[in-house]
C-alpha positions as CSV (number, residue, x, y, z in Angstrom):
1,M,131.8,12.0,76.1
2,T,134.2,14.8,77.3
3,F,133.1,15.7,80.8
4,T,133.4,19.3,81.8
5,T,131.9,18.9,85.7
6,L,133.3,15.4,86.7
7,R,136.2,13.1,86.2
8,Y,135.8,9.4,85.4
9,A,137.9,6.5,85.8
10,V,138.0,2.7,85.9
11,D,140.4,0.6,87.7
12,D,140.1,-3.1,88.6
13,R,136.3,-3.6,88.3
14,V,135.4,-0.1,89.8
15,A,134.3,2.8,88.0
16,T,134.9,6.1,90.0
17,I,132.9,9.2,89.1
18,T,134.4,12.4,91.0
19,L,132.5,15.8,90.9
20,D,135.1,18.1,89.9
21,R,133.9,21.6,90.4
22,P,136.0,22.3,93.5
23,G,136.3,25.9,93.4
24,K,132.1,25.8,93.5
25,L,132.0,23.2,96.2
26,N,131.0,20.7,93.1
27,A,127.7,22.8,93.0
28,I,125.1,21.7,90.3
29,N,125.1,23.8,87.3
30,D,123.0,23.1,83.9
31,A,125.3,20.6,82.9
32,L,126.1,18.4,85.8
33,P,122.9,16.3,85.9
34,R,123.2,15.0,82.3
35,E,127.1,14.6,82.4
36,L,126.3,12.5,85.8
37,R,123.9,10.3,84.0
38,A,126.1,9.9,80.9
39,A,128.7,8.8,83.3
40,V,126.7,6.2,85.4
41,E,125.4,4.8,82.0
42,Q,128.7,4.6,80.6
43,A,130.0,2.5,83.8
44,D,126.7,0.5,83.9
45,A,127.5,-0.7,80.1
46,D,131.1,-1.5,80.9
47,P,131.8,-5.4,81.1
48,E,134.7,-4.8,83.2
49,V,132.8,-2.8,85.8
50,H,131.3,-4.3,88.8
51,V,130.9,-1.5,91.4
52,I,130.2,2.4,90.8
53,V,131.8,4.9,93.2
54,L,130.9,8.7,93.2
55,C,132.6,11.2,95.4
56,G,133.5,14.8,95.2
57,A,136.8,16.8,94.6
58,G,138.2,19.3,97.0
59,K,136.6,20.3,100.3
60,G,133.2,18.4,100.2
61,F,131.0,16.2,98.2
62,C,128.2,18.6,96.8
63,G,127.0,22.0,98.2
64,G,123.8,21.8,96.1
65,Y,122.8,23.8,93.3
66,D,124.8,26.5,92.3
67,L,123.2,29.8,94.1
68,E,125.3,32.3,92.3
69,R,123.9,31.1,88.9
70,Y,120.4,30.3,90.1
71,A,119.7,32.8,93.0
72,E,121.8,35.7,92.5
73,A,121.4,36.3,88.8
74,E,119.1,38.9,87.5
75,G,116.1,38.0,85.5
76,E,114.9,34.6,84.4
77,V,117.3,31.6,84.7
78,P,116.3,27.9,84.7
79,G,114.4,27.3,88.0
80,S,113.2,31.2,88.3
81,Q,110.4,32.5,85.8
82,A,108.9,35.9,85.6
83,M,105.5,36.0,87.1
84,P,103.1,34.8,86.4
85,W,104.8,31.4,86.2
86,D,104.1,28.2,84.3
87,P,104.6,25.1,86.8
88,T,104.9,22.6,84.1
89,V,108.1,24.4,82.9
90,D,109.6,24.0,86.4
91,Y,108.4,20.3,86.5
92,A,109.9,19.6,83.1
93,L,113.0,21.0,84.4
94,M,113.4,19.3,87.8
95,A,111.9,16.3,86.7
96,G,114.7,16.0,84.1
97,N,117.4,16.4,86.6
98,T,115.6,14.1,89.1
99,D,115.6,11.6,86.2
100,D,119.2,12.0,85.8
101,F,120.1,11.8,89.4
102,M,118.2,8.6,89.4
103,A,120.4,7.0,86.7
104,L,122.3,5.9,90.0
105,W,119.2,4.1,91.2
106,R,118.4,2.6,88.2
107,A,122.0,1.3,87.5
108,K,122.2,-2.5,87.1
109,K,125.3,-2.4,89.3
110,P,125.8,-1.3,92.9
111,T,126.5,2.4,93.4
112,I,128.4,3.9,96.4
113,C,128.7,7.7,97.7
114,K,131.3,8.6,99.3
115,I,130.9,11.6,101.3
116,H,133.3,13.9,103.0
117,G,132.6,17.8,103.8
118,A,129.0,18.1,102.8
119,A,126.2,16.7,100.9
120,A,123.7,19.6,100.8
121,A,120.5,20.5,99.5
122,G,120.6,19.1,95.7
123,G,124.0,17.4,96.7
124,S,121.9,15.3,99.2
125,D,119.4,14.7,96.2
126,I,122.2,12.9,94.6
127,A,123.9,11.1,97.3
128,L,120.5,9.4,98.6
129,C,119.9,8.0,95.0
130,C,122.9,5.8,95.5
131,D,122.8,2.3,96.8
132,L,125.2,2.6,99.6
133,I,126.4,5.9,101.2
134,V,129.7,6.2,103.6
135,M,130.3,9.2,105.1
136,A,133.0,10.8,107.2
137,E,132.0,11.1,110.8
138,D,132.2,15.0,110.6
139,A,130.8,15.1,107.0
140,R,127.1,16.7,107.2
141,I,124.1,15.9,105.1
142,G,120.7,17.6,104.9
143,Y,118.4,19.6,102.9
144,P,118.4,23.3,104.1
145,P,116.2,24.6,101.3
146,A,113.1,22.8,102.8
147,R,113.2,25.9,105.1
148,V,112.3,27.9,102.0
149,W,113.1,27.7,98.3
150,G,113.0,24.1,97.7
151,I,111.6,20.6,98.0
152,P,113.8,17.5,97.7
153,T,112.9,16.4,94.3
154,T,114.5,12.6,94.6
155,M,112.4,12.7,98.0
156,M,114.5,9.5,99.2
157,W,114.3,10.9,102.7
158,V,111.1,9.0,103.7
159,Y,112.3,5.8,102.0
160,R,115.4,5.6,103.8
161,L,114.3,7.0,107.1
162,G,110.7,6.3,107.9
163,I,107.9,8.8,108.4
164,E,109.1,10.7,111.5
165,Q,112.7,11.2,111.0
166,A,111.8,12.0,107.2
167,K,109.7,14.8,108.7
168,R,112.2,16.2,111.3
169,M,114.7,16.6,108.5
170,L,112.6,18.3,106.3
171,F,110.4,20.4,108.6
172,T,114.0,21.7,110.1
173,G,116.2,21.8,107.0
174,D,119.0,20.4,109.2
175,L,122.3,19.6,108.3
176,I,123.3,16.4,110.6
177,S,126.8,14.9,111.0
178,G,127.9,11.6,109.4
179,S,127.8,10.1,112.7
180,E,124.1,11.0,113.7
181,A,123.2,9.9,109.8
182,A,124.7,6.8,110.4
183,R,122.7,6.3,114.1
184,I,119.4,6.9,112.6
185,G,120.1,4.6,109.5
186,L,120.0,7.2,106.7
187,V,123.7,5.9,105.7
188,H,125.5,2.6,105.6
189,E,128.3,3.9,107.6
190,A,130.1,6.6,109.1
191,V,133.8,6.4,109.7
192,P,136.7,9.0,110.7
193,A,137.6,11.2,107.6
194,A,141.1,9.6,107.6
195,E,139.3,6.2,107.2
196,L,136.9,6.9,104.6
197,D,138.8,6.3,101.4
198,A,140.1,2.9,102.8
199,T,136.7,1.9,104.1
200,V,134.9,2.4,100.8
201,A,137.8,0.6,99.0
202,R,137.4,-2.3,101.4
203,L,133.5,-2.3,100.7
204,C,134.3,-2.1,97.0
205,D,136.8,-5.0,97.4
206,R,133.9,-7.2,98.9
207,I,131.4,-6.6,96.4
208,K,133.4,-6.6,93.1
209,G,134.1,-10.2,93.6
210,V,130.3,-11.0,93.2
211,P,129.3,-11.9,89.4
212,K,127.6,-8.8,87.7
213,N,124.4,-10.9,87.2
214,Q,124.0,-11.7,91.0
215,L,124.6,-8.0,91.6
216,M,122.0,-6.9,89.3
217,M,119.3,-9.5,90.3
218,S,119.8,-8.4,93.9
219,K,119.4,-4.6,93.3
220,L,116.6,-5.2,91.0
221,A,114.6,-7.4,93.7
222,V,115.2,-4.7,96.5
223,N,114.6,-1.6,94.1
224,Q,111.2,-2.9,93.0
225,A,110.0,-3.0,96.3
226,Y,110.6,0.5,96.7
227,E,108.9,1.5,93.6
228,A,105.9,-0.5,94.4
229,M,105.8,1.6,97.4
230,G,105.3,4.6,95.1
231,L,108.7,6.1,95.0
232,L,108.1,7.3,91.4
233,N,104.7,8.9,92.0
234,T,106.2,10.4,95.3
235,Q,109.1,12.2,93.2
236,R,106.1,13.4,90.7
237,F,104.8,15.3,93.3
238,A,107.9,16.6,94.9
239,N,109.1,17.7,91.5
240,F,106.1,19.9,91.3
241,F,106.1,21.4,94.8
242,D,110.0,22.4,94.1
243,G,108.7,24.5,91.5
244,I,105.9,26.2,93.8
245,A,108.6,26.5,96.5
246,R,110.7,28.7,94.1
247,H,107.6,30.9,93.1
248,S,105.7,31.1,96.5
249,P,105.9,34.8,97.8
250,E,108.5,33.4,100.3
251,G,110.7,31.9,97.7
252,L,110.4,35.1,95.6
253,W,111.5,37.0,98.7
254,F,114.6,34.6,99.2
255,R,115.8,35.4,95.5
256,E,115.3,39.0,96.2
257,R,117.5,38.9,99.3
258,A,120.1,36.8,97.3
259,Q,120.3,39.5,94.7
260,A,120.1,42.4,97.0
261,V,122.8,40.9,99.5
262,G,124.3,37.8,98.1
263,F,123.2,34.2,98.6
264,K,125.5,33.6,101.6
265,E,123.7,36.3,103.4
266,A,120.4,35.3,102.3
267,V,121.0,31.8,103.3
268,R,122.1,32.9,106.7
269,E,118.7,35.1,107.1
270,R,116.7,31.8,106.0
271,D,118.5,29.9,108.6
272,S,118.3,32.1,111.5
273,G,115.1,31.0,113.0
274,A,113.4,34.7,112.4
275,P,110.3,34.8,110.4
276,I,110.9,34.1,106.7
277,A,109.8,36.8,104.4
278,P,108.3,39.3,106.7
279,G,105.7,41.5,105.6
280,V,105.2,39.2,102.4
281,D,102.7,37.5,104.6
282,K,100.7,40.0,106.6
283,R,100.2,37.3,109.3
284,L,104.0,37.5,110.0
285,P,105.6,40.5,111.9
286,E,107.4,43.2,109.9
């Protein structure tokens, strides 16, 4: 297919999928989830491909959903309904996106995410669906919308980190460095930015010599253990909760602020540590 949000290439048993909206920090728009799934499925069906690498063009991997599109725009847009809202509409939308991102998890071949710059919010949703993640030490990963206006729909944090670190990441919405992500076991490895490409290439070289059937059996055996723990049911809750987060009193406040002052200022206010949506909840100070 013809892609508008990414580039696809195959070389020496490695398929490389590059998110390609660099002017928007590769932000997720309406088309990106579907195109990402199509590219992963194309690589998975290619008998010449043993490994799939996902990366981003420009300054970073992916800055999350395009808030100019989804937060600043007036009126109804995907993910923001007029009140009263129908939670099943949100669920259908976000569950569809999550299912597209999870193509990386379902692929019979190993998927490696290469992160420079940032994998923030929805960008972390995508990255954490991959089997292995290699980050630049100075890159950042996290889910800031956990402070208001979002719940990570792939909910891979708990399955990669365990209960305490997962709660820490979601209670704070912190963006942590690649070095810290590797230290706490969120990602496979963090290396100096200048060594990122070479490190991923060496990992691909080591994996691509393994027969595809062997890789498939190893991946399916590991994945089924996490699915037996309830991964897919956890994602069902997360997708419902994500819609609620965008239509809660505080979520509506965030979108109103984004429309009034721009999403960058609304994000700054969200992350400032001051009470969120003062006056919306009468228990909060004006």
